[in-house]
N, C-alpha and C positions, 0 to 999 in steps of 0.2 A: 820262817819269816815270810811274809807276804799273805799269811792267812786271814781271811776276811770274816770268818764266822767259825763258831765251834759250839756243837752241841753237847748238852751233859743231862744227866737225869738227877734228880733229888738224891737218891741213894748213893750216887758218886760222892757225895760229901761225906757219908759214913766211911766210905772206903778211904777217903783222904784223910779223915781223922785217925783211922787204924794206921794208915801209912806214916803219918806224921807223930803217932804215938801221942796223941793228946786225946781228953776225954770226949766220948761222942755227945754231938749236941743234940740237946732234947726235940727242940722244935726246928727241925730242918727247914720247913716253910718260910719261918722267920727270916733266915739268912737272906734267901733271894728276894724276899719281899723288901726287906731293909735296903739292900743294895739296888733294887730297881726303882724304888720310890723315895728313900728317905737319905741315904749315905751315899757318899762318893766311893767308888771303887778305890782300892789301895794304889799308891803310886807305882808300886811293883808291877801291877797290871797295866794301868794307863800308859806307862812308858813303851810299852811294846806296840801300841798303834802308831801308825804312820802319821807324820807331822799334819796338824790341822785337823784331826779326828780323835774320837774317843771311844772307849769300849762301853757298850750298854749290854743289859740283859733283858732279852724279851722271852715271853713264854711262847712255848712251842707245842703245847698239849698239856695233859693233865701230869703234873710233876715233871714235865719235861722243858728245857730251857736252852737257850742260845746266847753265846756271846755274839754281838753283831758290832760293826763299826758305824759310827754316826758322826756327822760333821755339819752342825753341832748336834749334840744330844739334848741340850737344855738352852733355854732363852730367858731373858729378863725383861721387865717392861723397859722401854726406852725413856730415860731420865730427862730428855730434852724436849718432849712434847709439852704443848700448851694445853693446861686445863680447860675444859669446856664447862661453864657453870650450868646447871640445870637446877629447876627447883627441888628440892629435897621434899619427898612425899612419905618418908618414913614415919610411922606414928610415934609420937612422943613417948609413949609407954614403952614401946620397942626399944627406943634409943637409952631409955633408963635401965632395962633389963638386959640388953644386949649390947652393953657400951663397948666392948672389947674390940679388937680387930683380927679375931679368929675366922677360920673358914665357914663356920655356922652363921656368925654375925655377918659376914660377907654375903652369903647367899641370900640371908634375908633383905639387906639393903638393896641387892641387885633385884630382888623379886619385886619389892614394894615399889621402887622407881623405874620399874619396866626398863632396865637398862639392855635387857636382850633386844626387846623391841626398838628403842633408840640406836642401839649399835647397828643392828642388821638392817633394820628398815622393813622387818616382817612383823606381822601379828602373831605373838608367840604365847604359849601357855605351858606352865610347869606341871610335869608329869610325875616324876619321882624323885626324891632324895636318897642318896646313899643306895643306889641300885647294885646289887650284888647278885651275880649270876656266873655261868660256866659257858665259854666258848670252846668247842672242840678243838680248835686250832691254836688255841692260847692257854687255856686253863681258866682258874677263876678270876674273875675280874671285879671291879668296883668303880662305878663312876659316881662323882659328887651330887650331880644333879643333872637331868636332862629335860629338855623342852621339846616341843613340837611347834611348828609354825607354818603359815601360809602367806604367800605373796599375792599382789594384786592381780595376777593372772591364774591364780588357784594352784601353783605348784606347790607341794608340801615338802617340809623341811625336819629334820630331827637336829637337835643341837645339844650335843653332850658339852657338860660345864666342868672344867677343871679349876677348882678354887684353891688359892695358895695364901699362906701368911706372908705378911711383910719381910723382904729379904730373901724369900725362898726363890726358886726358878721353877719355870714350866718345862716338863721333860717330855720327850718324844715317845717314851715307852706308853705313856697314859694316852697320848694321842693315838697311837698306834690301836691300842684295844678300843677306844672309843669307836674309831673309824671302822674296825672290823666287826664289832657288836653291832652297829647301826646299819652297816651295808648288808649284813646277814638277815638281822630281824626286819628290817624297814627298807626293802629294795626300792620300793616305790617312791621313796623321799631322797631328798639330797642332803647328805650329812655335812653339817659344818661345826667342826670342833671349835669351842670357845674356851678362854681362859681369863679369870678375873683376879685382882690381887688389890689390896688396899695399899695405896701409896701414903697416904695419911688418913686420920679419923673419917675424914669426910671426902677423900679423894679416892677415886677407883680407876685402875689401868684396866682396860677391855681389850683382848687381842683374839684375833681368828688364826688359827694355825693350819697348817697342811703338812703332808709328809710325801717326799718323793724319794726315789730310789735311783741311783746311777752307779753303775759298777758295782752293784752289790754294796755300797754305802748309803746308809739312810741319811736323809737330810730334813731337819725341822725348818720350816719356813713360815715367816709372818706374812699372812696375806693382807691384814689390816690391823690398825691399832689406834685407838682413841684414849684420853684421860678424861674422865668427868669428875666435876667437883659439885658435891651436893650442898646446896645453899639455900638460904631463904630467898623466895622471890623477889623481896626488896633489894637484894643485893645485886641484882641483875638489871642493869641501867637500860633505859630507852635506846641510848645510842649503841650499846653492845648488840642488842637485838636488830637495829636498823644495820648495823654493819654485817651481822651474819646474813641478814635477808639479802642485801646487796651481794655479798659473796657468793651466796647460793645461786643468785640469778646471774651472776658474772656482769652486773651492772653497777654503776654509781652515779646516782642523781643527786649526790648530796650538794653539789654547787649549782643545781638548777632550781 
């Protein structure tokens, strides 16, 4: 009781199979990968976590892992946010051939509509999709896509992107990996982890995430969140644009 982290090695899974007298699992790496990114840990494990916290598995080196406590370990888009309508710049042919709501279609819509720039206020450029590499302190990692950006004062940024299908949640394990990789490889730039999800076919949730650690408990925090609706420019009224302008300036001259 009171344990906040527990280290283990991939080969410990072999010993566990022998101890439980069950067939050895061929792909040991798939077990840890699934429970880190795809599946929920069994209730028998999660019920040992203190109230308000949950167990996650993080990489701690090649074939090395740790159970860590997180509060929370995953977040979902806020369903109560208002959608901000912006003109849809997605090429029509892309809409035809990438009409779904999977992660690749999402990343394409984000890219063509420059949602990274709009959300962050930076000038951004896509560098690479599905980056796979190894970080010594973590092990093998994968980043869905990452951008570089620059602000009006010349400060450089790296922006790792986490893309999820509708109904999924954004996980702290991915954010930890993104931050560790970017801070090691690009120490001269500020890392801002971002997450995107289709809320509906033309509605995209954009979230900036951060990780803090308090008393060995990891916490996934939402720094900022916006929801965008991709529409034809004819669907955005003049009144709506004036309202945004006045709200941005903190002024209302509508009665003058």
